[in-house]
Structures are given as C-alpha cells and as structure tokens.
N, C-alpha and C positions, 0 to 999 in steps of 0.2 A: 801316828798322824793319818788322816783321811786320804785315801787314794781311790782313784776311780778307774775303771777298766778302759782299754781301748775298745772301739766298736768291732763287734764279731761281724762275720759276713753276712748273716741274715739282716742285722741291723743297718749295715751299709745298703744293702738292696732296697731295704723298705724306706730309708732315707731318700735314695735317690728316686724311687718311684714317687713318693710324697712330693718332693721337690719338683719333680716334673709336671704333676698335675695340679698341685695345690700351692705353689710358690706364690707368695705375696698375698694369699686369700685370707683376709681377716687376720694378718699377723700383727701382734703388738708386742713390745719388748719389755713392757712393765717396769719401766724405769723413770721414776719420777725424782731421781736423786738430785737434779739440776734445780728443782724448785722446793726443797725442803724448809720447813718452818723452824723457828727457834724452840717451839714447844707444841705439843699436840695435846687434845683432850684424851684421846685413847690410842695406845700403841699396841697393836696386834702382832704376835710373834707366831708366824707360820700360817701359810695360806693353803692348807689343806681342806678338807671337806667341812670340818667345824670352822676353822679360821677364816675361810672365805666368806662363809654364811654370816658369821657374827660381824665381821668387818663391813660387809656390804649393808647389812641391817642397821648398824650404828651410824653410817654415813647418810642414812635417811633423814637424820636430824640436821637440818641446814647448818646450824649454829656450831655443831661439833666438828673438829678437825681430827681425822682419823690416819693414822700411819700404819700400813701394813708391810712387815718386813719378812721376806722369804729367802731362805739360804740357797735355794736352787734357781735356775734361770727359766726363761719362758718354755712353754711347751713346744717340743719339736713338731713338725709339720705331720709326721707319721702317727703321733698321739691321736689325731682326729680320726684315724681309720681303725674302726673296732676289731677288725681281723688281725691287726699287727700288735694286739695287745700283748702277748707273751714276749715278743721282742724288746719291749721296753724294759724288762726286769733285767737286772745286772748290766745295766747300761749306765751312762752318765747322769740318767734321770731317776736312779734308785740310790739310796744310800749304801746299798751294798753291805748292809750288816750281815753278820753270821752269829748263831748262838754259839755259846761255849759249848764243850763237848758234853753230851748228855749222859748221865750215870745210868738211867733206866731204859734208854731206847735209842733209836736212830743207828742201829748197829750196822744197817747196809749202807750207810751215808759216809761221805768222806770225813773221817776224824770224828765220827759220832755227832757230828754237827750238821747244820743245814742252813741254806741262804735264808734271811728274814727280810724280805723286801718292804721298802717303804719309800713312798715317792719323795725325791729331792728336787722339785720342780714347782713352779706357780702351778697351783691346783693340788699339790701334794699326791697322795695315793690314789685320788680320783682320776689322775692321768695316766696311771700305770695298771689299774686294776682290771678285774674281768667285768665290770659294769653291771653286776648283779644287784637288783634292788630287792632286798629283803629286810624288812623291820624288826623281825623278832616276834616273840609271843607275848600277848597281852599280859600273862602272869609274870614276865620278866619285870616289867614296869611297876606292876602291883607290888612286887617284891621290894623293889627299890624304895617305894613309898613306905611299906611295912617296916623297912630296916632303919626308919627314922629319917626320911627324906621327903618331907611333904612338897606336893606339887609336880612330883614325877611319876604319878600313877598313870595307868593306861589312858584313861579318859582324857586326862590333860595332855599328854604327849601326843596322842592322836590328833589333836587340833593343829599341832605343829608338824606332824607329818603331812597332813592335809595342806597347811598353809605353803609348805614347801614345793608341793607336787603339782605337776601339769599332767595328769594321766592321759594318754592318748591312746591306750590300749583298746582292743575290741573284745576282750574275753570277760572283763569284769566291770562292765559298764552299769549304771543304774544302781550303785551301792553306795551307803553312806560311809564307806571306808576309804575312798579316794578323792583327792583333791583335783581342782582344775584351775588353770591360771596362774599357778605358782611357777617360780622360777625353774624347777628341776623336771625336766621332761621324762616321764617313764612310760615306755611303750612295750608292746609284745616283741618276742623274737620273731622278726619277720622272715628270716631265711632260716630253714631247718633241714637237717638231714632225715632220710627216711626213719632212721632209728629212733628220732624223737617220738614219732607216731607209735612205735613198739614199746617205749618206755611207758607211755601213759596207758597203753593197753595193758601192760604187765601190772600196773598199779590196780586197775580195775579187777583184774584176774586174781589178784591177792586180796580183794575185799576192800580196797581204798577207794576213796573218792577222788576226782579231779577238783582241786581247790584252788581258790585265790590265795597265793601265799602271803599276801598282805591283808587278809580279810578277818573275820572275827575268830577263826580257829586255823591252825597251822596243819593238822594231821591229814596227810594226804599225799597225792602226787601233783606236780605242777610243771607246766612250761615255764621258762625263765622270764620274769620281768626284768627289762635292762634300761639303764640310763642311757638310751641312744636317741639322739635328735635327728630326724631326718636322714638316717644312715650313717650319722657320724657320732662319735663319742660324745655324751653329753656331761662333761666334767663340771666341777664347780667353776671353773674358768669361764665356760660358755654360760652357765647358768646364774652366776652371781657376779663374777668380776668384770666381764665385758659390759653387762648392762649398768654396773655400778660406775664405769668410766665416765659416764654422764654427770657423775657427781664431782664438783670441783673441790670438794672438801675431803676427797679420799685421795690419798698418795700412796702408791705402791712402789716398793724397791725390791727388785729381784737381786739374786746374787749378793744379798746382804745376811751375813752369817752372824746372828746374835750370840755373843759369848758370856754375857753376864747381866743379870737383871739387878739394877742399882737401887739399894735401899738406904734411906736416911736413918738418923739415930732413933727415930720413932717407929722403926720397923715398916715404914711406908714405902711403896714402890714408887720412885720418882723418874724412873727412865730405864734405858737399856744402853749397853755398849755393844757394838757390832762392827764387823769388818766389811769393807766394801771396797772393791778396786784396789786392794794392797794397803788400805788405809783404815786406822782404827777410828771410829766415829761414835758420837754419843747421841741419842734421842732422849728427849725429856718429855714428860707427861705431867699435867695438872689434874688429871682425874685417875686414870688406871692403866695398868699394864695387863693385857690380856693374853695369856700363854696358850698357844694352840699349836704346839710342836709335836703332838702326838704322844702314844703311850711310852715311847722310848725316849724321845727328844724333850718333852716336858720334865720328867723327873731328872734327867741328866743336867738340864738348864738350872733347875731349882738347886740342885746339889752343888754344882760348880758356883752357885751364888751364894752358899752358906746356908740354904735351907733344906734340911733332911735329917737323916739320923746322925746325931752329933758324933758317935764314936766313929761311924764310917768316914764323916768329913775330916775329923782329926787325924785319922789314919793317912789322909792325903794333904794334910797340912793346910785345910781351908778353914778360915775362921767361921765359927758357927753364929749365924745371925738368928735362925730359928731351929730349935730341935723338934723336927717332925719325924718320928720313927717310920711313919707309913710310906714316906716318899720312896719310890722305887719297889716297894713291897707289892704283894697282892698281884703280881703278873699273871694274867690269865689269857689264854689263847684257844683257839679251836683246833686241836690236833685232828689231822684226817689221815687215812691211809690212801696213798695214791700208787696203785700197783695191781689191784685185783682186775684182771683183764680177760676179756672174751674176744674170740676172733669170729668175724662175720663175713658174709658174702661181699664180693666186690660191688662198689657202688652204693653201699648202704651207710657209711660213715664218712667222716672227714678224712681226706687223704690230701697229699701234697700236690698231686696233680690237679685236683680240683681247686685248692687254694692258691696255686701258682699258675694256673692256667692263663695265658696272655688274654684270651677273650674274657674271662672273669674279671681280670684286673681292669681291663680297658673299660668294660661294662660298669663296674663299680665307680670308677673316676667319672663317668658320664651320667650314671643315674643314680648312684649312691645305693645300689641294690645287690643282691647276690651274696656269696660266702663271705666276702670281705666287709660286708655290712653289719656283721654280728661278731662277738668274741668267738675266737676259734675254739671248736669243739663243744663248747658248752651248750647243753641242751635243756637241763631241767634240773628239778629238786625233788625230794620226797621227805617227809617227816613220819616217822612210824610211832605208834602208841608207846608210851613210857611203861616199864614194869613196875617201877616203884613210885608211890605218891599218886599225884594226879596224872592219869594216863595221857590227858590231852596236853600236858607241859613236856614236850619231847626232849628227850636226852641224845637224840640221834638226828642228824640231817644227813642226806645222801646226795651226793654230786654226781650227776649223770653227764660224762664226757663222751662224745662221739669219736674218740680217738684212743690210741693206746700209747704207753711210754716210749714204745719203739717206733712210732709213726715215722720219724726222720732217720731211722738206722742208727740212732745214738750220736748223731753229728752235733746236735745243739740242744735239744731239750733235755737231754739227761744232765747237763751241767746246770740247766735252770732248776731242775728237780733236786740235784745235789747227790745222786747215787754214785757210790764208787764205781770207776769204770770196770774194774775186774768182775764185780758182782753184776753190773748191767750186762756185760757180754755173756755170762754164764747162764744168768736168768732169762733174758730176753733175746739172747742170740738167734734162737731158732724161729723168731717171729718178727725179724726186723722188717720194717716197711709194710707188714700185714695191715689189712683194715680190721677194725674192731672197735671196742668201746672199753670204758673204765668206769666202774662205779665206786666212788670214794665215800665210806662212812666217816662221818665227822662229829665228834662230840660236841654238842651245843651247850652242855652244863658240866664241864669237867670239873673234877674235885682237885686236880693237882693245881699247885700255886708255884710261881716263880718269882724272880726279882730282876730288876735293872739296877747295876752298881757301876760305880765309877771305875775305870782303869787307872786314872790318874786325875790330877786337878786340872790338867790341859783340857780345855773345852774342845780341842780338835781330836783328841784321842777317842777312839771307838768305845762306848760303854760295853760293860759286860752283861750280855743278854742271856739270862738262864730260865727258859720257860719251865723247867724241871718236869718235862713231859713224863707222864705214866708214874710219876712218883706216888700217887695215890693207886692202891690196887684196884679199886672200883673202876677206874678208868679202863684198865685192861679188860674186866669183866664186861663192861659195856660195849667196848669194841668187839669182843668175841660175838656178843649178841648181834651187833650191827653186821658183822661179817656173814653170819648165818641169813640175815635178812637179804643182804646183797645177793648171796648165792641163790636165794629163792627167786629174786627178780629175774637172775639170768636163766634160771630153769623154767621159767614160765612158757606156755605154748606160744605167746606173743612173740618171745624172743627167740626161741628155738626153732619154729617151724616157718616164720616169714624170713628170718634173716640168718638161719643156720647157725645160731649163736653156739659157741663152743668154748668153756672155760679153759684158759691157760693154766693146766693143773700140774706143772712142773713142781717139784718139791723146792720149796724155797731154800737157797743157800744159807746156812746157819740153823736150819730147823730139821736137818736130816735124822736126828735122833728122836724126834717126836713122831707119834703115830699120825700119819697124814689124815688130815680132816677131823681129828679130836680137838677138844676145847684146848688142850695143852699145845697142840700145833698151831691153832689160830692165836692163841697167846704169844707164842713165840713169832708168828708172823708180824703181830702187832708190834712187838719190841724192836723188830728189825726194820719195820716199814713206815710206822706212823711219823708224821712230821707236821710242821705248821701248815696252816691254811691262810696264813698272812693277816690274821685277825688279833694282834695284840691290844690289850686293853687294861684297865683297872689299877694302874700304877700311882695314880693320885687320887684314891678313892673317895667319893662323896660318903660323908657319914655324920652322925650327930657327935656331940662333943664327948658323949660317953664312950665312944669307940676309940682307944688309944692310937690306932693306926689309921684314923681319918685324916685326910689332907685338906679337903674343902668342904664347906657346909652345903647345904641344899640350895643356896644361891650361888655356889661355885666359888666363894671367897676363900683364899688360903688362910688356914686356921692361924691366928695369932699376927697376921699381918694385915695392912689396910692398902687399898689401891692395888691389889694383885688378885687375879682370878685365873684359873685353869678351865679352859673349854675345849675339850676334845674326848676322845674315847678313854683317856686315862682316868677320867672322873667316874666311870661306871662302878659301882659297888660290886655287881656281879655282872659278868659278860651276858649279853643277850643271846637268844636262841635263833641265831641267823647271822648273815654277813653284817659287816659293821658300816659301810658307807653311808646308808640311809640313817641309821641311829646317829651318827656323827653329825650329819647335817641338821637332823632334828636337835641335837644338844646345842648346835651354833645358833638355831633359830630361837630355842628356848632362853639360851643365854642372853641373846639381844634384848628379848623383852624384860628379862630379869634386871639387866643393866640400866635400861631406861626406866623402869619402875623406881630403882633405887636412886636415880637422879632426877626423879619427878618429871619424867616425860610421859604424857598420856599414851596409852597402848590401845591400839585398835582392837576392839572385842573379837574374839574367834569364835565361829559357830561351832 
C-alpha cells in the first residue's frame, strides 16, 4: 500500500515560514468535484509538466469539456520558494518511490537502492524539481524522427519550445532560439555564489566557450536557466493551470487517484475509475483519455487496466485487454555521481548560515531576492565533447553545485540522497559543515535500460522500478571519462587560486583494493556512488508499427486502442541530453496540437 512520511523538521520550518509570509496569497484548492459533468470530451490523468500543458491547451477550444484528475493535492506555500526545493523531496508531495536493489551499482546506498522522487501534487514534478530549463540536444529530436516518428524532428519541436517559453533572461537575447510571451517564464539565475564565476572561468581555461544551453549547440559551460518567475518557482501550476482557471470548460480535481482506464469491447477508452474522498467514482469521455501520469505512473496504470505485456499481466491475474510488450520496458534515466567534492574558502559557496540567515529570509519575503530566490546550491552546467560518433552530441553533462553532501552535517540531506549512514560518517565525517562544491557527471545518453513492473494487481501498490543502472559496461567507461573531466575542472587555476579549491581525496569505502586514481578505482567509485538524477523516461515509447516494443505512434495514440493517448516523458523513444521538465512541457504542447488536428480544430501556425 502507499504510505507517505511525516514531515521532517526542515519541512516543518519551511512550511511555517511560508505560511507566515505567503498565507492566502494566490491559493487555490483545485477542487471542482462539486460541479462535475456526466461526460467530458477529454479526461487528462495527471497534472504534471505535460499533463497541465495539454489540459490547458485543450481547454482553449470553447466547445470542449476537459477534466483534469490529479492524485495529489494542491501545492504547499513553501513550493513557491525556490530555495526550499530540496525540502519538498520525500515529503507528502513526493510519491516517495524507491528503486529495487541494483545489481550493478548503488553499493554505498541503503539496500543498494535509492529514492526515486516524482511529484504527487498538482503540477507534478515541476513543483518539487530543481527548476532547471534544459531542452536537450537538437540531435536527440532528429534521432526520434529518424527512428520512424515523423513530426518530432528538431525544427518542429523547437517551435513548441518557443511557443511555451517567455524568455526573460539577459544573457541570450536577440536569438532565434527563444520564445517570448509564452506561459512558461525562463530567466537567468539572478543570485549566485562566488563559485559560479569560478566555474565559468574554469570552462574557458579548459578551452570551452560559455554557451546558451538551449541554443543551437550544447557543448560548453553555462550558468543555469531557470523556470523562476519574479523570484518564485514557475511551475506549470503558475504557467498553465492558474491562467486556465479562466476557462469555464476546464474542471480540475485534486486528490483524485485514478485506478483504472475503462475500455469497451471495441478497445476504445470510454472513461476512468478514480478514488476521491474515500469514494470510488467514474468519469466518462466521448472523445479521449489522455494519460499523463509520468514514466512510472503511466505504464503502471496501463498495466493494471489490462494493457501491457500479456504474460506479466496474467501473472498478476489481470485480464488482458491489449498485449503490448513494450509497456514498462525501455526505462531510461540519467544516472549521475553525487559525491565528488572539493573544499573551498569560507564565503565562496552555499552554506546554512547564508541560507537560514533571518535577514536573508526577511529580505526574500519582502523583495523576492537573495539566496532563497534560486534553487539551493545549483549554479550551472557543462557539456563536454563526446569521444565516439558526433563529438557535438554530448554523452555527459556536468552539474555544478555550490555545496557538498556534508553541508548540514548529515542531519537531513544524506537521507534525501540515500547514502548508508555508516558510509556517510566514514567518508564525509572529516568535512561535516565545511564549505565547498560538488560536480556531478551525468550520463546524457546512457546505454543501460530498465523496467517498471507491477508488484501486484492492486493500483495502490508501489510498482517495481528497476533502472538497471550500469548494466551496460559502456556506461561505466563513460563515467570514468566524466570523472577525469570533473577533476580537470577542479584543478584549474580559476578554482584553485581564487577559491583555494582542494579535492576531498579520501579513499572511497569499498574501493580500498583499487589503486587510487586509476581507471579501475574510478570505475569502482562509479559502482558505489552513481544514482538517479530524477529523470525517468521512455517506458511507453513512441515508435513505428515495425517496432514490437512500441507503445504509441507518432501522434501518441496507444497502439491497438482508440480514444487513448499517452502524453508525458514516457513516450520518448530515447532520453534527451538534458533535464526533462522543458521537454515534457514541449510534449504536452505538441500533443495538444496533434489532438486538435485529429478532431479537425484549426491550428495556429507557429513561426
């Protein structure tokens, strides 16, 4: 059964602060359950990044009636504060999933598994994420098209990225790659630690340019672009749902947990069954059910509804409606290493004194400026040249964080990461509370593939999430190369001279038998330290009919069914080379136009 944790002390403090300063400001409970209709044109399941976008766009058609069902409740007031981002993980606004024990990695994590955060709240993961706006590489989308998915090439999807975007940054103005006037505000990171400057200088020292991470090419170093709106989190709640409240034809019901897609004898989706306030209810549709429950929730709901691998469904006593072997297969995530740590001079990085300083807190709630106006510790990204194939199609992204895993002395953040406590004490005990930074190499094009499987036929039971991290040996080799690049960044003059950067070179517990600094040592380090970057995708992949593991076609219609689409990151044939929030919103925007076209609604031409 699904259980959610009690609030931890940092969550309680952030809640009290937000309630004190934000109580009643812009609150909406997203509960239209008192005015539900007997039938809707469209039912959207899940209000995450893609679901909110597609629901809001469908509601633009006045004659359509749209119902949006969300399993979680409305966002808490502290979600609006960017600096409180990490506190929302493993709270009641997170599904609190965990992976199954990993065979090839996570050896310094509890039970060889790790937390797998996903938002269970109106707005989905856009309410609990780190607000990074990264689209991926143009080659990612051209690859989707080349795999047999017409209409998903870069030139096409760029129009939808721009349609969604309201770019307010100062660094990348005057280019054809950004949109203005869209619902999603994208801005510069307006408050930075001194280390941010050093990181960009280090890139130049290594021969890389400072780039627009969402421009024509990714290779280079970049300060972060963020979905922050006037110093507050710019989730899809603020970007899409609140403006859409003006539409009387859109009904939103929070705390509505969908347990089954209802299919008729002709394999047409006719509605959903859901639970709300202790009662089982039914919602019916005369056009389509749009499934936007995410890369874990969407395959789970399909399977408990009888759509998925027939053998797996029969194992759980689920009548087979459609035998689709690809449902729940092809799970892809960006594994990253969080633990490569440097110590620096005092005052150069993020520290708890700066973050919790009463003066900074008061200033934020008065002006929306300062350390709390940006996600905690996040400073920038880099993408290095790839060694194989096209060098400008990066297989590594580097996340620069102006803090260490030991920032809070192991009181709270260690549990968010998921390290074993005995390991944390042994490896980080000597640097508790010290200032510093962490650079995490992240595989943007991993070769390992995992699965999402049912634990039982009960829709409330947590699915079995197996990313199968590091199962492909090439992923380990790429990580070793990435670690060497990270060490080169830390060893630049820009980092060493100005900030006194010193690598935490203690031998990693579990790797004592390897020669320190050798490729074998860093491979061992990878097996012990790599984990999720919270980017699950590809479990209901888009593919042509010739691919036996395809789940949806290029118009996102479920194969073999009618009146049923999947619209979220699960449809990605291959994961993109960057964070997934922006691509998920693009998928929602693109899907809305596809649906309108299929129902003969004129589409506004995109420039």
